[in-house]
A tleap script that builds the chain and sets N, CA, C and O, in Angstrom:
source leaprc.protein.ff14SB
mol = sequence {
  NMET ALA LYS PRO MET GLU GLU TYR LYS TRP
  HIE GLU LEU ASN VAL GLY CYS VAL ILE GLU
  GLU VAL GLY ASN ALA ARG GLU TYR LYS THR
  GLY ASP TRP ARG SER PHE LYS PRO VAL TRP
  ASN ASN GLU LYS CYS ILE LYS CYS GLY LEU
  CYS TRP LEU TYR CYS PRO ASP ALA THR VAL
  PHE LYS THR ASN GLU GLY PHE TYR LEU SER
  ASN LEU ASP TYR CYS LYS GLY CYS GLY ILE
  CYS ALA LYS GLU CYS LYS PRO GLY ALA ILE
  LYS MET VAL GLU GLU GLY CARG
}
set mol.1.N position { 0.850 -1.176 0.000 }
set mol.1.CA position { 0.000 0.000 0.000 }
set mol.1.C position { 0.894 1.236 0.000 }
set mol.1.O position { 1.924 1.274 0.673 }
set mol.2.N position { 0.494 2.215 -0.743 }
set mol.2.CA position { 1.279 3.447 -0.847 }
set mol.2.C position { 1.203 4.228 0.456 }
set mol.2.O position { 0.221 4.171 1.197 }
set mol.3.N position { 2.274 4.953 0.699 }
set mol.3.CA position { 2.287 5.772 1.906 }
set mol.3.C position { 1.522 7.077 1.668 }
set mol.3.O position { 1.324 7.467 0.517 }
set mol.4.N position { 1.092 7.753 2.728 }
set mol.4.CA position { 0.344 8.999 2.565 }
set mol.4.C position { 1.170 10.046 1.814 }
set mol.4.O position { 2.397 10.038 1.906 }
set mol.5.N position { 0.531 10.926 1.090 }
set mol.5.CA position { 1.201 11.921 0.255 }
set mol.5.C position { 2.152 12.802 1.058 }
set mol.5.O position { 3.215 13.169 0.557 }
set mol.6.N position { 1.795 13.146 2.288 }
set mol.6.CA position { 2.646 14.048 3.071 }
set mol.6.C position { 3.993 13.404 3.442 }
set mol.6.O position { 4.913 14.108 3.858 }
set mol.7.N position { 4.117 12.107 3.300 }
set mol.7.CA position { 5.376 11.426 3.607 }
set mol.7.C position { 6.330 11.370 2.411 }
set mol.7.O position { 7.496 11.007 2.566 }
set mol.8.N position { 5.845 11.725 1.232 }
set mol.8.CA position { 6.698 11.715 0.044 }
set mol.8.C position { 7.553 12.977 -0.003 }
set mol.8.O position { 7.105 14.056 0.386 }
set mol.9.N position { 8.754 12.836 -0.469 }
set mol.9.CA position { 9.615 13.978 -0.781 }
set mol.9.C position { 9.369 14.329 -2.257 }
set mol.9.O position { 8.980 13.465 -3.043 }
set mol.10.N position { 9.588 15.560 -2.620 }
set mol.10.CA position { 9.292 16.007 -3.974 }
set mol.10.C position { 10.046 15.193 -5.029 }
set mol.10.O position { 9.507 14.944 -6.107 }
set mol.11.N position { 11.272 14.779 -4.743 }
set mol.11.CA position { 12.075 14.056 -5.732 }
set mol.11.C position { 11.681 12.577 -5.838 }
set mol.11.O position { 12.207 11.868 -6.696 }
set mol.12.N position { 10.776 12.105 -4.993 }
set mol.12.CA position { 10.302 10.722 -5.080 }
set mol.12.C position { 9.083 10.589 -6.005 }
set mol.12.O position { 8.709 9.484 -6.398 }
set mol.13.N position { 8.475 11.724 -6.343 }
set mol.13.CA position { 7.270 11.682 -7.169 }
set mol.13.C position { 7.632 11.517 -8.639 }
set mol.13.O position { 8.649 12.040 -9.095 }
set mol.14.N position { 6.802 10.790 -9.379 }
set mol.14.CA position { 6.980 10.661 -10.817 }
set mol.14.C position { 6.584 11.962 -11.495 }
set mol.14.O position { 5.642 12.630 -11.069 }
set mol.15.N position { 7.284 12.310 -12.524 }
set mol.15.CA position { 6.970 13.494 -13.302 }
set mol.15.C position { 5.675 13.242 -14.062 }
set mol.15.O position { 5.537 12.211 -14.720 }
set mol.16.N position { 4.734 14.163 -13.981 }
set mol.16.CA position { 3.456 14.004 -14.661 }
set mol.16.C position { 3.474 14.598 -16.056 }
set mol.16.O position { 4.308 15.445 -16.373 }
set mol.17.N position { 2.536 14.139 -16.892 }
set mol.17.CA position { 2.348 14.659 -18.252 }
set mol.17.C position { 3.599 14.530 -19.116 }
set mol.17.O position { 3.843 15.366 -19.986 }
set mol.18.N position { 4.375 13.508 -18.883 }
set mol.18.CA position { 5.584 13.284 -19.669 }
set mol.18.C position { 5.531 11.859 -20.214 }
set mol.18.O position { 5.280 10.903 -19.481 }
set mol.19.N position { 5.770 11.744 -21.501 }
set mol.19.CA position { 5.856 10.418 -22.109 }
set mol.19.C position { 7.318 9.996 -22.046 }
set mol.19.O position { 8.154 10.504 -22.794 }
set mol.20.N position { 7.615 9.074 -21.156 }
set mol.20.CA position { 9.004 8.672 -20.954 }
set mol.20.C position { 9.500 7.695 -22.012 }
set mol.20.O position { 10.689 7.671 -22.329 }
set mol.21.N position { 8.580 6.881 -22.566 }
set mol.21.CA position { 8.953 5.941 -23.618 }
set mol.21.C position { 8.174 6.302 -24.870 }
set mol.21.O position { 6.965 6.079 -24.933 }
set mol.22.N position { 8.837 6.847 -25.847 }
set mol.22.CA position { 8.188 7.239 -27.087 }
set mol.22.C position { 7.671 6.000 -27.813 }
set mol.22.O position { 8.376 4.996 -27.913 }
set mol.23.N position { 6.437 6.071 -28.320 }
set mol.23.CA position { 5.857 4.972 -29.080 }
set mol.23.C position { 5.251 3.879 -28.227 }
set mol.23.O position { 4.909 2.819 -28.752 }
set mol.24.N position { 5.104 4.097 -26.933 }
set mol.24.CA position { 4.573 3.031 -26.083 }
set mol.24.C position { 3.074 2.798 -26.295 }
set mol.24.O position { 2.536 1.814 -25.788 }
set mol.25.N position { 2.388 3.676 -27.030 }
set mol.25.CA position { 0.962 3.467 -27.307 }
set mol.25.C position { 0.736 2.225 -28.162 }
set mol.25.O position { -0.369 1.683 -28.176 }
set mol.26.N position { 1.764 1.766 -28.876 }
set mol.26.CA position { 1.632 0.559 -29.694 }
set mol.26.C position { 1.364 -0.673 -28.846 }
set mol.26.O position { 0.832 -1.667 -29.341 }
set mol.27.N position { 1.727 -0.613 -27.588 }
set mol.27.CA position { 1.523 -1.758 -26.700 }
set mol.27.C position { 0.061 -1.943 -26.314 }
set mol.27.O position { -0.343 -3.024 -25.884 }
set mol.28.N position { -0.727 -0.885 -26.470 }
set mol.28.CA position { -2.119 -0.929 -26.028 }
set mol.28.C position { -3.038 -1.078 -27.231 }
set mol.28.O position { -3.309 -0.103 -27.932 }
set mol.29.N position { -3.509 -2.268 -27.469 }
set mol.29.CA position { -4.378 -2.533 -28.614 }
set mol.29.C position { -5.795 -2.118 -28.253 }
set mol.29.O position { -6.555 -2.870 -27.645 }
set mol.30.N position { -6.120 -0.901 -28.647 }
set mol.30.CA position { -7.388 -0.295 -28.246 }
set mol.30.C position { -8.586 -0.836 -29.016 }
set mol.30.O position { -9.726 -0.501 -28.692 }
set mol.31.N position { -8.353 -1.652 -30.014 }
set mol.31.CA position { -9.461 -2.207 -30.771 }
set mol.31.C position { -10.174 -3.340 -30.047 }
set mol.31.O position { -11.182 -3.843 -30.544 }
set mol.32.N position { -9.682 -3.746 -28.903 }
set mol.32.CA position { -10.283 -4.860 -28.167 }
set mol.32.C position { -11.702 -4.582 -27.691 }
set mol.32.O position { -12.502 -5.512 -27.586 }
set mol.33.N position { -12.031 -3.344 -27.404 }
set mol.33.CA position { -13.342 -3.032 -26.849 }
set mol.33.C position { -14.308 -2.480 -27.899 }
set mol.33.O position { -15.384 -1.993 -27.553 }
set mol.34.N position { -13.935 -2.552 -29.170 }
set mol.34.CA position { -14.776 -2.058 -30.263 }
set mol.34.C position { -16.042 -2.902 -30.388 }
set mol.34.O position { -15.985 -4.121 -30.228 }
set mol.35.N position { -17.192 -2.270 -30.674 }
set mol.35.CA position { -18.429 -3.016 -30.896 }
set mol.35.C position { -18.811 -3.049 -32.378 }
set mol.35.O position { -19.556 -3.930 -32.807 }
set mol.36.N position { -18.301 -2.089 -33.162 }
set mol.36.CA position { -18.529 -2.087 -34.611 }
set mol.36.C position { -17.189 -1.928 -35.316 }
set mol.36.O position { -16.279 -1.272 -34.810 }
set mol.37.N position { -17.084 -2.535 -36.485 }
set mol.37.CA position { -15.846 -2.401 -37.252 }
set mol.37.C position { -16.167 -1.965 -38.686 }
set mol.37.O position { -17.239 -2.279 -39.202 }
set mol.38.N position { -15.254 -1.252 -39.324 }
set mol.38.CA position { -15.485 -0.819 -40.708 }
set mol.38.C position { -15.151 -1.939 -41.694 }
set mol.38.O position { -14.163 -2.656 -41.535 }
set mol.39.N position { -15.993 -2.068 -42.707 }
set mol.39.CA position { -15.736 -3.030 -43.784 }
set mol.39.C position { -15.807 -2.259 -45.096 }
set mol.39.O position { -16.805 -1.595 -45.377 }
set mol.40.N position { -14.750 -2.344 -45.899 }
set mol.40.CA position { -14.663 -1.618 -47.156 }
set mol.40.C position { -15.234 -2.453 -48.291 }
set mol.40.O position { -15.052 -3.669 -48.336 }
set mol.41.N position { -15.927 -1.786 -49.205 }
set mol.41.CA position { -16.381 -2.386 -50.460 }
set mol.41.C position { -15.541 -1.753 -51.562 }
set mol.41.O position { -15.794 -0.618 -51.965 }
set mol.42.N position { -14.546 -2.485 -52.046 }
set mol.42.CA position { -13.615 -1.924 -53.023 }
set mol.42.C position { -14.275 -1.618 -54.368 }
set mol.42.O position { -13.721 -0.856 -55.161 }
set mol.43.N position { -15.435 -2.193 -54.638 }
set mol.43.CA position { -16.133 -1.872 -55.884 }
set mol.43.C position { -16.695 -0.451 -55.844 }
set mol.43.O position { -16.851 0.189 -56.884 }
set mol.44.N position { -16.998 0.036 -54.649 }
set mol.44.CA position { -17.505 1.403 -54.516 }
set mol.44.C position { -16.398 2.412 -54.213 }
set mol.44.O position { -16.569 3.612 -54.428 }
set mol.45.N position { -15.279 1.925 -53.721 }
set mol.45.CA position { -14.187 2.812 -53.294 }
set mol.45.C position { -13.582 3.530 -54.494 }
set mol.45.O position { -13.249 2.900 -55.497 }
set mol.46.N position { -13.440 4.854 -54.387 }
set mol.46.CA position { -12.808 5.641 -55.456 }
set mol.46.C position { -11.377 6.047 -55.072 }
set mol.46.O position { -10.765 6.880 -55.740 }
set mol.47.N position { -10.855 5.456 -54.000 }
set mol.47.CA position { -9.478 5.671 -53.543 }
set mol.47.C position { -9.188 7.138 -53.244 }
set mol.47.O position { -8.086 7.621 -53.504 }
set mol.48.N position { -10.167 7.844 -52.700 }
set mol.48.CA position { -9.988 9.273 -52.419 }
set mol.48.C position { -9.177 9.504 -51.151 }
set mol.48.O position { -8.553 10.555 -51.006 }
set mol.49.N position { -9.174 8.546 -50.231 }
set mol.49.CA position { -8.380 8.682 -49.017 }
set mol.49.C position { -9.043 9.476 -47.905 }
set mol.49.O position { -8.394 9.771 -46.900 }
set mol.50.N position { -10.315 9.834 -48.050 }
set mol.50.CA position { -10.983 10.584 -46.979 }
set mol.50.C position { -11.039 9.770 -45.688 }
set mol.50.O position { -10.928 10.327 -44.597 }
set mol.51.N position { -11.211 8.468 -45.808 }
set mol.51.CA position { -11.235 7.615 -44.613 }
set mol.51.C position { -9.897 7.700 -43.881 }
set mol.51.O position { -9.859 7.765 -42.652 }
set mol.52.N position { -8.822 7.699 -44.628 }
set mol.52.CA position { -7.486 7.820 -44.050 }
set mol.52.C position { -7.313 9.185 -43.387 }
set mol.52.O position { -6.772 9.298 -42.287 }
set mol.53.N position { -7.784 10.211 -44.081 }
set mol.53.CA position { -7.621 11.585 -43.593 }
set mol.53.C position { -8.389 11.834 -42.301 }
set mol.53.O position { -7.880 12.494 -41.395 }
set mol.54.N position { -9.608 11.313 -42.208 }
set mol.54.CA position { -10.460 11.609 -41.057 }
set mol.54.C position { -10.314 10.632 -39.893 }
set mol.54.O position { -10.858 10.898 -38.822 }
set mol.55.N position { -9.622 9.543 -40.048 }
set mol.55.CA position { -9.486 8.589 -38.944 }
set mol.55.C position { -8.768 9.249 -37.771 }
set mol.55.O position { -7.602 9.620 -37.903 }
set mol.56.N position { -9.432 9.403 -36.628 }
set mol.56.CA position { -8.803 10.088 -35.498 }
set mol.56.C position { -7.687 9.283 -34.825 }
set mol.56.O position { -6.893 9.836 -34.064 }
set mol.57.N position { -7.629 7.988 -35.104 }
set mol.57.CA position { -6.609 7.160 -34.471 }
set mol.57.C position { -5.536 6.688 -35.449 }
set mol.57.O position { -4.682 5.875 -35.094 }
set mol.58.N position { -5.580 7.195 -36.675 }
set mol.58.CA position { -4.591 6.841 -37.702 }
set mol.58.C position { -4.478 5.333 -37.887 }
set mol.58.O position { -3.377 4.796 -38.003 }
set mol.59.N position { -5.622 4.651 -37.914 }
set mol.59.CA position { -5.591 3.202 -38.115 }
set mol.59.C position { -5.808 2.813 -39.572 }
set mol.59.O position { -5.562 1.668 -39.952 }
set mol.60.N position { -6.267 3.755 -40.386 }
set mol.60.CA position { -6.526 3.459 -41.796 }
set mol.60.C position { -5.214 3.563 -42.568 }
set mol.60.O position { -4.445 4.509 -42.400 }
set mol.61.N position { -4.980 2.575 -43.410 }
set mol.61.CA position { -3.767 2.573 -44.226 }
set mol.61.C position { -4.107 2.176 -45.651 }
set mol.61.O position { -5.140 1.560 -45.913 }
set mol.62.N position { -3.213 2.542 -46.570 }
set mol.62.CA position { -3.407 2.275 -47.994 }
set mol.62.C position { -2.750 0.950 -48.345 }
set mol.62.O position { -1.620 0.678 -47.940 }
set mol.63.N position { -3.468 0.132 -49.102 }
set mol.63.CA position { -2.914 -1.153 -49.533 }
set mol.63.C position { -2.084 -0.957 -50.795 }
set mol.63.O position { -2.082 0.132 -51.369 }
set mol.64.N position { -1.391 -1.980 -51.225 }
set mol.64.CA position { -0.582 -1.894 -52.447 }
set mol.64.C position { -1.436 -1.633 -53.677 }
set mol.64.O position { -0.945 -1.080 -54.661 }
set mol.65.N position { -2.716 -2.023 -53.637 }
set mol.65.CA position { -3.620 -1.798 -54.763 }
set mol.65.C position { -4.237 -0.397 -54.740 }
set mol.65.O position { -4.968 -0.028 -55.660 }
set mol.66.N position { -3.950 0.376 -53.705 }
set mol.66.CA position { -4.490 1.737 -53.620 }
set mol.66.C position { -5.788 1.839 -52.848 }
set mol.66.O position { -6.316 2.939 -52.682 }
set mol.67.N position { -6.314 0.730 -52.373 }
set mol.67.CA position { -7.527 0.756 -51.557 }
set mol.67.C position { -7.125 0.970 -50.099 }
set mol.67.O position { -5.939 1.047 -49.778 }
set mol.68.N position { -8.107 1.064 -49.236 }
set mol.68.CA position { -7.828 1.347 -47.836 }
set mol.68.C position { -8.387 0.257 -46.932 }
set mol.68.O position { -9.396 -0.376 -47.243 }
set mol.69.N position { -7.720 0.055 -45.825 }
set mol.69.CA position { -8.155 -0.872 -44.785 }
set mol.69.C position { -7.842 -0.244 -43.443 }
set mol.69.O position { -7.112 0.744 -43.366 }
set mol.70.N position { -8.388 -0.813 -42.397 }
set mol.70.CA position { -8.109 -0.317 -41.062 }
set mol.70.C position { -7.371 -1.392 -40.268 }
set mol.70.O position { -7.672 -2.580 -40.383 }
set mol.71.N position { -6.421 -0.969 -39.479 }
set mol.71.CA position { -5.740 -1.885 -38.568 }
set mol.71.C position { -6.684 -2.112 -37.392 }
set mol.71.O position { -6.830 -1.245 -36.531 }
set mol.72.N position { -7.314 -3.260 -37.358 }
set mol.72.CA position { -8.352 -3.532 -36.363 }
set mol.72.C position { -7.793 -3.737 -34.952 }
set mol.72.O position { -8.560 -3.792 -33.990 }
set mol.73.N position { -6.484 -3.850 -34.818 }
set mol.73.CA position { -5.906 -3.908 -33.474 }
set mol.73.C position { -6.072 -2.574 -32.748 }
set mol.73.O position { -6.108 -2.526 -31.519 }
set mol.74.N position { -6.172 -1.491 -33.526 }
set mol.74.CA position { -6.238 -0.164 -32.921 }
set mol.74.C position { -7.509 0.603 -33.269 }
set mol.74.O position { -7.792 1.615 -32.629 }
set mol.75.N position { -8.284 0.164 -34.254 }
set mol.75.CA position { -9.526 0.835 -34.641 }
set mol.75.C position { -10.543 0.689 -33.506 }
set mol.75.O position { -10.812 -0.416 -33.035 }
set mol.76.N position { -11.100 1.825 -33.078 }
set mol.76.CA position { -12.069 1.807 -31.990 }
set mol.76.C position { -13.496 1.713 -32.483 }
set mol.76.O position { -14.429 1.640 -31.683 }
set mol.77.N position { -13.676 1.714 -33.811 }
set mol.77.CA position { -15.020 1.569 -34.367 }
set mol.77.C position { -15.872 2.811 -34.240 }
set mol.77.O position { -17.090 2.711 -34.089 }
set mol.78.N position { -15.264 3.970 -34.297 }
set mol.78.CA position { -16.020 5.218 -34.124 }
set mol.78.C position { -16.946 5.484 -35.305 }
set mol.78.O position { -17.970 6.146 -35.137 }
set mol.79.N position { -16.614 4.984 -36.501 }
set mol.79.CA position { -17.481 5.159 -37.662 }
set mol.79.C position { -17.279 6.452 -38.421 }
set mol.79.O position { -18.021 6.725 -39.365 }
set mol.80.N position { -16.302 7.256 -38.042 }
set mol.80.CA position { -16.056 8.504 -38.761 }
set mol.80.C position { -15.663 8.210 -40.206 }
set mol.80.O position { -16.076 8.935 -41.111 }
set mol.81.N position { -14.883 7.174 -40.437 }
set mol.81.CA position { -14.486 6.825 -41.808 }
set mol.81.C position { -15.706 6.539 -42.666 }
set mol.81.O position { -15.774 6.978 -43.814 }
set mol.82.N position { -16.663 5.812 -42.126 }
set mol.82.CA position { -17.885 5.491 -42.877 }
set mol.82.C position { -18.729 6.737 -43.097 }
set mol.82.O position { -19.333 6.898 -44.157 }
set mol.83.N position { -18.775 7.609 -42.117 }
set mol.83.CA position { -19.559 8.846 -42.231 }
set mol.83.C position { -18.957 9.764 -43.294 }
set mol.83.O position { -19.699 10.424 -44.022 }
set mol.84.N position { -17.641 9.818 -43.395 }
set mol.84.CA position { -16.987 10.722 -44.340 }
set mol.84.C position { -16.826 10.125 -45.737 }
set mol.84.O position { -16.488 10.844 -46.677 }
set mol.85.N position { -17.060 8.836 -45.885 }
set mol.85.CA position { -16.893 8.173 -47.180 }
set mol.85.C position { -18.039 8.585 -48.111 }
set mol.85.O position { -19.168 8.119 -47.959 }
set mol.86.N position { -17.740 9.457 -49.069 }
set mol.86.CA position { -18.788 10.006 -49.966 }
set mol.86.C position { -19.422 8.943 -50.859 }
set mol.86.O position { -20.638 8.992 -51.044 }
set mol.87.N position { -18.685 7.981 -51.427 }
set mol.87.CA position { -19.336 6.957 -52.259 }
set mol.87.C position { -20.014 5.855 -51.448 }
set mol.87.O position { -20.654 4.977 -52.027 }
set mol.88.N position { -19.889 5.879 -50.132 }
set mol.88.CA position { -20.529 4.860 -49.301 }
set mol.88.C position { -19.856 3.504 -49.383 }
set mol.88.O position { -20.517 2.468 -49.318 }
set mol.89.N position { -18.541 3.514 -49.524 }
set mol.89.CA position { -17.802 2.261 -49.664 }
set mol.89.C position { -17.512 1.589 -48.323 }
set mol.89.O position { -17.060 0.445 -48.287 }
set mol.90.N position { -17.769 2.295 -47.224 }
set mol.90.CA position { -17.462 1.730 -45.905 }
set mol.90.C position { -18.760 1.522 -45.143 }
set mol.90.O position { -19.590 2.423 -45.020 }
set mol.91.N position { -18.907 0.315 -44.641 }
set mol.91.CA position { -20.092 -0.016 -43.854 }
set mol.91.C position { -19.619 -0.459 -42.472 }
set mol.91.O position { -18.680 -1.247 -42.353 }
set mol.92.N position { -20.265 0.046 -41.443 }
set mol.92.CA position { -19.932 -0.373 -40.085 }
set mol.92.C position { -20.781 -1.602 -39.763 }
set mol.92.O position { -22.009 -1.562 -39.844 }
set mol.93.N position { -20.116 -2.682 -39.401 }
set mol.93.CA position { -20.816 -3.925 -39.068 }
set mol.93.C position { -20.514 -4.297 -37.622 }
set mol.93.O position { -19.438 -4.007 -37.099 }
set mol.94.N position { -21.474 -4.935 -36.999 }
set mol.94.CA position { -21.304 -5.314 -35.604 }
set mol.94.C position { -20.178 -6.332 -35.465 }
set mol.94.O position { -20.053 -7.266 -36.256 }
set mol.95.N position { -19.380 -6.127 -34.457 }
set mol.95.CA position { -18.255 -7.012 -34.209 }
set mol.95.C position { -18.764 -8.367 -33.727 }
set mol.95.O position { -19.526 -8.436 -32.762 }
set mol.96.N position { -18.358 -9.417 -34.377 }
set mol.96.CA position { -18.757 -10.751 -33.965 }
set mol.96.C position { -17.817 -11.291 -32.919 }
set mol.96.O position { -16.617 -11.405 -33.171 }
set mol.97.N position { -18.324 -11.625 -31.757 }
set mol.97.CA position { -17.472 -12.152 -30.677 }
set mol.97.C position { -18.048 -13.438 -30.147 }
set mol.97.O position { -17.481 -14.040 -29.236 }
savepdb mol mol.pdb
quit
């Protein structure tokens, strides 16, 4: 159990609001709690990249064929990519568990 705050010396406290290990967010696969996932229909996709541009978590990436997919390890299923997709190539489907 931690000791009361008044017993700590200032130099024993961890520095707040500092990322000590750069890139450590890769360790946390935030897609685990997603309830919906994006599914692309490449027949409708015009390769405009709006899904990539608007993804708040930068999980959308371009394939070698120029189409887009999402890294489902980190996609939270917010649906912004589907909302911004003008040709309607992205459909949010319920995650099967």
